N, C-alpha and C positions, 0 to 999 in steps of 0.2 A: 920389181916388176909385181910381184906377189901384193905389194900395196897400191899400186895401179890398177891390178885389176880389181881390187876392193873396192875402189872409188867410184870404177862404172859399173858397178854392180844394181845400183837404184835404177839405175835410167833405164838399164836393158828390164826391169823389172812393166816397163811401162809397154807394154805391150801391143802387138795390131790388131788384140781386141778392145784395147786403153783407146787407142785411136778412134777405132768403128765407133764405139759411144761417145768419146768427143763430137766427131764428125754430126752423127745423128741428131744429139742435142742442138746443133748448130743450126742445121736444117731445118728444125722441129719451130727452132724461134725467127727463123728468117720467113719461114712457110706461115707459122700464127699473125707476123707482123703484117703481113701483105694481105692477110685476111681481114683483117682489123681495119688495116687501110679502104680495102677494098669494100667494106657495110660504112663509108663516111664519105661526106661529100659538101661541098662549102656553100653556105647560104647566107644573105646577109640577113641577121636580126636583130630585135630593138634592143638598144641601150638607152638610160635615160643621161639627158644632156644637161642634165642640174637635177640637184638633189628635189625630193617627189616626198610628200609629207605622206602618210598613211590619212586614207577618206577624204581625200581630192578625186573630183573627176578626170581620167585620162582626157589629155589632148595632145594633137598633132605635135605642137612644137616641146612639148616634153623628150620628144625621142628623136632618136640618128639611128641609125643602121649601118653595123660592121658586119666582115665576114669572115664565119665564124666556120670551124671545121669540127664536124661532131658524129658520132652515130647517130642514127635513123632514131631511133627511140628518144635522145637527148632533143634532138631537133625538133621534134611531135611536142615539147613539154615548151619551145622557144617560140617566142610572137616574130614570125618573119613579115615582109613587105606587106606581102599581098594579102595580110589578115587585120594589119591596122584596122583599117575605117568601120570594122562589125566593133572592136574593140574601144572605140573612141564613146565618151560620158560615161564608161565603167567607172570605177570608185575601184581607188586603190587599196587594198589592203595591211602595207605594210610600210613601211620607209624605206625609202631605195633611195642610196646614194651616187650623184652622179657617176655615169661611167660603170652603175652595175648593169648586167643584162636581166632582162625582164622577161618573166616567164605569166606564163597564162593563168597560172595559181596565183600569180600576182593581184588578181584582178575580180571583179565582180559585178555583176548588174543585179537592183536592188530592185525589186517589185515595186510596181507606182503606186507610190503611198499621198496621203493627203496630207500628214503632218510628222514631222519628226523632233523628238524631243531627248533633252541631255538627262543622264541620271548620276548625279555625284555618288558614289558608292567606295565604300574600300577595297583592295585587294582581295582580303581575304575573304570577303562576302561577296567574291563578284568572279567565283573557280581560281583564287589565287590569281587573278589579274592576267587570266590566261585567254579570255576574250577574245575572238577577233573580230571584224565586216564581214559577212554572212551567215555569221553563226544565228542561231532562232534561238532565246532565253524566254524564259516566265519569269515575273516576277512578284515575288514574296514579301508580304508585310507581317513583322509579327512584334509582340504588345504584349505583357502582361498575364503570356503563360500559353498565348492565341496566335494560330498562324491561318494566312490567308492567301490564296492567289488574287493580284491585283490584275495580273496581265499574261497571258499565254499564249506562245509561239510568234512572239514580238521578231522582228529583225533586226538585227544589230548591224547599221549605218555605219559609222566609225567608232574606236576607241582612243579614249585620248589620256596621255598619262600625266599626271597634276606633275610631275617634276619636273616639268618641260617648263611650267610657270602659268602654264595657260587656265590653272585652276590656283593659282599663288602662293606654286611651290607646295601645296598641302601635303603633295603624296597620296591624294586619291586618285581614283580613277573617274573619267564622268564615258559612261555608255552612251549610246545615241541611237535610237532604238526609231523604229517605225510604229506610230499608232494612229488609231482615230481620237475625233477631238474628245468625246467621252472618254476612255483610256488615260489622255492626258490629264482630264481633272482627276481622274482616281487618284493614277502617279502622284500630283501635287497634293494629294489632301495625304497620301500616306506618308510619304518624304516629312510630313510636318509631325504626324500621329506614333512613328514607330521606328524601327528599324529594318532596312529594304534588304533581302541578298536576292542576286540574280544568281538562275538554275541555267546553264545549257542545256538544251532541249530538243539540239538538232537531230532531226532523224527520230526523235519519240513521241510517242502515241500522246497525246492530250488526257491530263491528269484524270484520275477517278473520281479525287476527291478534292475540291477546292478549299474545306475551310478543317482545322482542328483546333481542339476538339467538335467533334460530332457536332455534340449539343450546342455548337457556336454558330449553327444553319440558320438562315432566318426562316 
C-alpha cells in the first residue's frame, strides 16, 4: 500500500493552483486569437498571372485577383481591385514570378523624360549591383588621377543583370537612366574616355564639388 501511495504523489502535486494557471493560459490564447482575427478581413488583391520582368510597364493583363485574409497594415501595402486603374503604366521595379502577390512598393512612376540611356557598368562600380528602378544616381568619370561628375540626380528607369544574357553574359549591369540630349552625349563620351562609377544619390543634396582635384576646374 505504501508503494501505491508513493506512486500517486506526483499527481497529487498538480494542485488547484496549477489547474487555474493552465486554464488562464488557455483562455489568454483563445482571446488573443480572437483579437487577431478581429483585426483581419478578406480582400481581393493583385497576383501576377505571368512572370513579370523588372523594368516593364504594368498592364492590366498581367494581373489577376485572389481573396486574401490579412491584417489591415499588410492589406495597405497590397494592390486591391479598386487601385489598379491608377497603377497601370507604372514601372515594375523587380522581377515578379507568376502567382506572386504584388505590392505597391513593386511599382513606381518615372517622371516625364525626353530620353533614356543604358549605362553598362560592373556591379562594384554601381553600389554593388543594388541599384533599382526609382533610385536617383550621380555618374562620375575618373581617369589619370582626376574625377568629375558627368550627370547628377538622374532617375533610374530599369536595371538589367548581364548574367541573363542581355549583355552577352558578361556579368555586367546595364543601368538605364532618364536624361536629356546633352547629358546623353556627355555619357557617351565619358564611356570612351575613362571608368564610370554610379553613386546612389536618392534623397541627397546636389554635390558641392563637381571636379577633383579642384585645379581641374575649367
